[in-house]
N, C-alpha and C positions, 0 to 999 in steps of 0.2 A: 100783432101787438098784443098784449095780455091786457085785461080789463081789471081794474080793481076800484071797489066801493069803499070809501073814506068818510067816517063821520066826524063833523067838527063842530064846535059850538058858533052860533050865529055870528059874534064878533069875530071869529075866525074867516069864516064865510064871507063877511062883509070886507074883512081885509084883502083876502085872495081877489075877490070882486074889484076892489078899489084897485090893485096891482094890474088887472087885465084893463080897467079903464084906461091907465097909463098908456095904453098901446103897446107896452113892452112884450105882453103875453097875450097870444091869441085867445086862450082859455085856460080854465082850472088845470087840466091836464098840464099844459105847455109851464103853468107855473110850477106844479109839483115835480115835474121832470126836470126843471132847472134848481129846485132846490136840492134834489138827489144827487144831480150831477156835481153842484158845488159841495155837498158833504163828501162825496167819494173823493174829490179833489184833495179835500182838506185832511181825509184819512191816508190818501197816498202821500201827501207832502209830510204829515206826522209819522207815516212809516218810514219815509226816506230819511228824514231828520233823525230818529232813533236809532237807524241803521248806521248811519254817518258816526253818530255818538259811541256807539259801540266799537266800530271799526277804528276810532281815533286812539282807542287804548285808555290806558288809567292815567289820570292826570296828577303831576306831583303838587298841584297847586293846592294850597289848604281850601276847605269848604267855604270858609268866612271869605276868603279873597274872591272867590268864584261869585259868591252872593253879593260883594259889594260890587264887581264888575256889572251883574246883570241889573244891580239897582241904579247904577249910574246910566246905562243904556236905556233904562225904562224912562229915565227923568230927561236923557238926551233927545229923547222920541216925541216928547211932549211938547 
């Protein structure tokens, strides 16, 4: 396994230490690895979503109708 040294401001160091103290992470490396995994997963979801959009073809709907549907979904999710 490779080693990296990362400098962070004191408040960030304190945050990481607090996360470790919750017991969810064994050390700072464990916490950072988890952040990287989550970031990789988000990028993969975004990539798949974009690919799905490209494969779906051109919509016949008006942009205004699409935007209204998106706004409605955002309100429904609250």
